[in-house]
Structure formats: structure tokens, C-alpha cells
C-alpha positions in Angstrom: -2.3 -121.7 119.4 -3.8 -119.6 116.7 -2.6 -120.4 112.3 -0.5 -117.1 111.2 -2.0 -115.9 107.9 -0.5 -113.7 105.9 -1.1 -110.7 105.5 -3.6 -109.9 101.9 -2.7 -106.8 99.8 -5.7 -107.6 97.7 -4.1 -107.1 93.8 -7.3 -109.1 92.8 -9.6 -106.4 92.7 -7.5 -104.0 91.2 -7.1 -106.3 88.1 -10.7 -107.0 88.4 -11.6 -103.2 88.4 -9.3 -102.4 85.4 -10.7 -105.2 83.8 -13.9 -103.8 83.5 -13.6 -101.0 83.0 -12.0 -102.6 80.3 -14.6 -104.2 79.1 -17.3 -101.4 79.8 -14.8 -99.0 77.0 -14.7 -101.7 74.5 -18.8 -103.1 74.6 -19.7 -98.7 74.5 -17.0 -98.7 71.3 -19.2 -101.9 69.9 -22.5 -100.2 70.6 -20.9 -96.7 68.9 -20.2 -99.3 66.3 -23.2 -100.9 65.6 -25.1 -97.8 66.3 -23.5 -96.0 62.9 -23.9 -99.3 60.7 -27.3 -99.2 61.0 -28.1 -95.5 60.5 -26.0 -96.0 58.1 -27.4 -98.5 56.3 -30.8 -97.0 57.3 -29.6 -93.7 54.8 -28.9 -95.8 52.0 -32.1 -97.2 52.5 -33.8 -94.1 52.0 -31.6 -93.0 49.8 -32.9 -95.9 47.6 -35.7 -95.2 47.9 -35.8 -91.6 46.9 -34.3 -93.0 44.2 -37.4 -95.0 42.8 -39.6 -92.1 44.1 -37.8 -90.0 41.9 -38.5 -92.1 38.2 -42.2 -91.3 38.5 -41.1 -87.9 37.4 -38.8 -89.7 34.7 -41.1 -91.8 33.9 -44.1 -88.8 33.4 -41.8 -86.8 31.7 -40.8 -89.6 28.9 -44.9 -90.5 28.3 -45.4 -86.9 27.6 -42.7 -87.4 24.6 -44.0 -90.9 23.3 -47.6 -89.5 23.1 -46.6 -86.2 21.1 -44.1 -87.0 19.1 -46.2 -90.2 17.9 -49.4 -87.6 17.4 -47.7 -84.4 16.8 -44.0 -84.3 16.7 -44.0 -81.2 15.1 -45.1 -80.0 18.6 -41.6 -80.5 20.2 -40.3 -78.2 18.1 -41.3 -75.6 21.2 -41.9 -74.7 24.6 -44.2 -76.1 26.2 -44.7 -75.0 29.1 -47.9 -77.8 31.0 -45.7 -80.6 30.4 -42.6 -78.8 31.4 -41.5 -79.3 28.4 -38.1 -77.0 27.1 -37.3 -76.7 23.4 -33.8 -75.5 24.7 -30.9 -77.0 26.7 -28.1 -73.6 27.9 -25.1 -75.9 27.6 -24.0 -73.3 31.0 -26.7 -74.3 33.3 -26.6 -77.7 35.6 -29.0 -78.8 37.8 -27.6 -77.2 40.4 -28.4 -74.1 38.9 -32.2 -72.7 40.2 -31.9 -71.2 35.9 -32.2 -74.9 34.3 -35.3 -75.3 36.8 -36.9 -72.7 34.8 -39.9 -74.7 32.8 -40.6 -77.2 35.1 -43.5 -78.9 37.1 -44.0 -80.5 40.4 -46.2 -83.7 41.3 -47.4 -85.3 44.3 -45.7 -88.5 45.2 -48.7 -90.8 45.6 -46.9 -93.7 47.6 -44.5 -91.6 49.9 -46.8 -89.0 51.2 -45.4 -85.9 51.8 -41.9 -85.7 49.1 -41.7 -83.3 46.0 -40.9 -84.4 42.9 -40.1 -81.5 40.1 -39.2 -83.0 35.9 -38.2 -80.6 33.5 -37.4 -82.1 29.4 -35.5 -80.7 27.3 -34.7 -80.7 23.8 -30.9 -80.5 23.5 -31.0 -78.5 20.2 -29.6 -74.8 20.9 -32.3 -73.1 19.5 -36.5 -73.5 19.6 -38.3 -74.5 16.2 -37.7 -77.0 13.5 -34.4 -78.5 13.6 -32.2 -77.5 11.0 -29.1 -79.5 10.4 -27.4 -75.5 8.8 -29.6 -73.4 12.1 -30.2 -75.2 14.6 -27.2 -77.3 16.7 -29.0 -80.7 17.8 -27.7 -83.6 20.5 -28.1 -86.4 17.5 -27.3 -90.2 17.4 -27.4 -91.8 14.2 -30.0 -94.5 13.7 -28.8 -98.2 14.2 -26.7 -99.4 11.7 -28.5 -102.8 12.0 -31.4 -101.5 10.5 -30.6 -99.2 7.4 -27.7 -100.8 6.9 -25.1 -98.3 6.2 -21.0 -97.5 7.5 -22.2 -95.3 10.4 -21.3 -97.2 13.8 -24.4 -97.1 16.0 -23.9 -93.8 18.4 -22.0 -91.2 15.9 -22.2 -87.4 15.6 -24.0 -86.1 12.7 -21.2 -83.1 13.5 -20.3 -81.5 9.6 -17.4 -83.6 9.3 -19.4 -86.9 9.6 -20.6 -89.5 7.4 -24.1 -88.8 6.0 -26.2 -91.2 7.2 -29.0 -93.1 5.5 -32.1 -92.9 7.6 -33.0 -89.9 10.0 -30.9 -88.8 12.9 -31.9 -89.3 16.5 -31.9 -86.2 18.2 -31.8 -86.4 22.4 -34.0 -85.4 25.3 -33.4 -85.2 28.4 -35.8 -85.7 31.4 -34.7 -84.7 34.5 -36.0 -85.1 38.0 -35.1 -84.3 41.2 -36.6 -84.7 44.1 -36.6 -82.9 47.7 -37.7 -85.6 51.0 -38.8 -84.8 54.5 -35.9 -85.6 55.9 -33.5 -83.3 53.7 -33.0 -85.7 51.2 -32.5 -84.6 47.5 -32.1 -87.4 44.6 -31.3 -85.8 40.5 -31.8 -88.7 38.3 -32.1 -87.8 34.2 -32.9 -90.3 31.5 -31.9 -89.6 27.6 -34.6 -90.4 24.8 -33.8 -90.3 21.1 -36.3 -90.1 18.7 -36.3 -89.5 15.1 -35.9 -85.6 13.3 
């Protein structure tokens, strides 16, 4: 006599197929999530490297300002095209406007070839020429009070209604550098330099 086997329904196979499909979808999602994290990290690293490369423009502009102020501070009263120096700042222009970059200079990025660094130096004054409190308004800062020992706090303005200074005011210069990366990244960095008037 043959033993009677119950009829098999095959429910295990569909359940396993559904579980495999769920595992496949979740593994695709995890792969996609890890890829986007990797891409985001790579983009942040690229942006940081561009920012460091743009600092070459800031350093070049700062070095020119430092050397010129030490040799002959009077040269800072007028624009100097060869050094990308503009003796005025139009406050209606921003770094996004092409007019802000008039008089700029382009230098090569030696570390990451293919990047183009552009920089410009602005004296934060309304007019070119010598600093004159009555005729030429400039962004200024009081000298450090710890050295000159007066009542004006560090960083106070020299507006017409402000306290008189014991020392010479410091005129602000702003060095702006931007870089256009080979992969389409753009970075703008700025540096403020204060030099006694």
C-alpha cells in the first residue's frame, strides 16, 4: 500500500520571492544613499580645495598692499591697474555684478592647474585721491586703544559725530578673489586690510 501524501500548495516559494524582492529594493536604496553621500562629500572637498586655491588671490593682493604701504603710502590714493587696485568702492555693486570686477587681474593657480583666479583690491572710499575727512568719505576704524590709551573703543567709527582719535585712523581696503574651477565650481573669498591713513 502506498502512503498518502498530502497535496503540496507551494506557499513557501511566493513568500521567499517577495522577501527577495524586498531585499533587492532595500539594497538598491542603500547603494543609492551611499553614492549620494559620497558625491556630497566629494563636492564639499572640491569646494574646500577651491576656497584654499582662491586664497592665492587674497595673498597676492595683501602682499601688494603691504609692500606699497611700506614703500610709499601715497600711491594708495589713486588706482593702479597693474596691481588690480581700485582707489574707490562703488557700494551699489556686489561681487555678482561685472562692474565690481572692473580693473581685476587674473593669476594662474600653480597647485591645481586649470583653475583661474581673479582678484581685485578696493579702497573703501567714495572718491580717489588723498584721504580728507571733509571731502572724501572712507570706511575707517579707530586704532587700538590699548596702545594709544584713549577713550575710543576698538572698532569705533570715525563718523562726524564720533569721538576724536588720539592716533591716525585706519582706512579699510578689501581684497576680493574668485575662482572658476574646471568642474564648474565657483568660490568668492574676501579679506579686509586696515592701513593707517
